[in-house]
C-alpha positions as CSV (number, residue, x, y, z in Angstrom):
1,M,-13.5,-7.4,19.8
2,T,-12.6,-4.2,17.9
3,P,-9.5,-4.3,15.8
4,K,-6.5,-1.9,16.6
5,L,-4.8,-2.2,13.3
6,M,-5.8,-2.6,9.9
7,S,-4.1,-3.3,6.7
8,Y,-5.2,-3.1,3.1
9,N,-3.4,-4.7,0.1
10,Q,-4.1,-4.1,-3.5
11,I,-3.1,-6.8,-5.7
12,D,-3.1,-6.3,-9.8
13,F,-2.6,-9.3,-12.2
14,Q,-2.1,-9.3,-15.8
15,S,-5.5,-11.3,-16.5
16,K,-8.6,-12.4,-15.0
17,F,-7.3,-15.8,-15.4
18,H,-4.3,-14.8,-13.1
19,L,-6.7,-13.1,-10.7
20,E,-9.1,-16.0,-10.5
21,A,-5.8,-18.4,-9.8
22,E,-4.9,-16.2,-6.7
23,I,-8.5,-16.4,-5.5
24,K,-8.2,-20.2,-5.3
25,R,-4.8,-20.2,-3.9
26,I,-6.1,-17.9,-1.0
27,E,-9.1,-20.0,-0.5
28,N,-6.5,-23.1,-0.2
29,N,-4.2,-21.2,2.3
30,V,-7.3,-20.2,4.4
31,D,-8.3,-23.8,4.7
32,K,-4.9,-24.8,5.8
33,M,-3.7,-21.8,8.0
34,K,-7.0,-20.4,9.5
35,Q,-6.4,-21.5,13.1
36,Q,-2.7,-20.3,12.8
37,F,-4.0,-16.9,12.1
38,K,-6.7,-16.9,14.6
39,K,-3.9,-17.8,17.3
40,A,-1.8,-15.1,16.1
41,G,-4.5,-12.6,16.6
42,L,-5.9,-11.9,12.8
43,L,-9.6,-11.0,13.8
44,S,-10.8,-10.8,10.2
45,F,-9.9,-10.5,6.6
46,T,-12.2,-9.8,3.3
47,V,-10.9,-10.4,0.0
48,T,-12.8,-8.2,-2.7
49,Q,-12.7,-8.4,-6.7
50,I,-12.3,-4.7,-7.5
51,W,-15.0,-4.0,-10.2
52,N,-15.0,-0.1,-10.7
53,K,-11.9,0.2,-12.5
54,Q,-12.3,-0.8,-16.0
55,G,-9.5,-3.0,-17.7
56,N,-8.0,-3.9,-14.4
57,N,-7.8,-7.5,-12.9
58,R,-7.4,-6.3,-8.9
59,L,-8.1,-7.8,-5.6
60,G,-8.3,-5.7,-2.5
61,I,-7.6,-7.6,0.7
62,Y,-8.3,-6.2,4.2
63,Y,-6.9,-7.6,7.5
64,S,-7.9,-6.5,10.9
65,Y,-5.7,-7.2,13.7
66,K,-5.8,-7.5,17.4
67,D,-2.8,-5.2,18.1
68,E,0.6,-4.7,17.1
69,K,1.8,-8.1,18.1
70,A,-0.7,-9.7,16.2
71,F,0.2,-7.9,13.2
72,I,4.1,-8.7,13.2
73,A,2.8,-12.5,14.3
74,C,0.4,-12.5,11.0
75,Q,3.1,-10.9,8.7
76,K,5.5,-13.6,9.6
77,L,2.8,-16.4,8.5
78,L,2.2,-14.3,5.5
79,N,5.5,-14.2,4.7
80,G,5.8,-18.0,5.1
81,I,3.4,-18.6,2.3
82,P,5.5,-19.2,-0.7
83,E,4.8,-16.8,-3.7
84,D,3.4,-18.3,-6.8
85,E,6.1,-17.5,-9.5
86,D,3.9,-18.5,-12.2
87,N,1.5,-15.6,-11.5
88,P,3.3,-12.3,-10.9
89,S,1.3,-9.4,-9.5
90,I,1.7,-5.8,-8.5
91,V,1.2,-5.4,-4.8
92,N,0.3,-1.9,-3.0
93,A,0.1,-2.2,0.7
94,D,-1.3,0.2,3.5
95,R,-1.5,-0.1,7.2
96,G,-3.4,2.0,9.5
97,I,-4.2,2.5,13.2
98,V,-8.0,2.1,13.6
99,V,-9.4,5.6,14.7
100,L,-13.1,4.8,14.3
101,H,-14.5,1.5,13.6
102,E,-18.5,1.2,13.6
103,I,-20.4,-1.9,13.2
104,L,-24.1,-1.2,11.9
105,D,-26.2,-3.9,13.2
106,G,-29.9,-3.7,12.1
């Protein structure tokens, strides 16, 4: 299924330790909530550790949604995940309507 909406979040952390703690937290939440997100209409997500910005401890997270309803349903799930108050971060979020999506298979 081709996604209709995508969002991209950049999250900056104060240290590599804090970045790695967030990766573990994400992994734990995926294990617990994967089926809920699938049912809500999340098609995929990708977590990347940004490596081309020296001195930054940054993650990038891409989300692909089935449609607008899926985006809203998934935002409710994401907002229900408690923040890690011991791991402050700066989040920048962008959302977009998919205008071109190509999958390049061998």
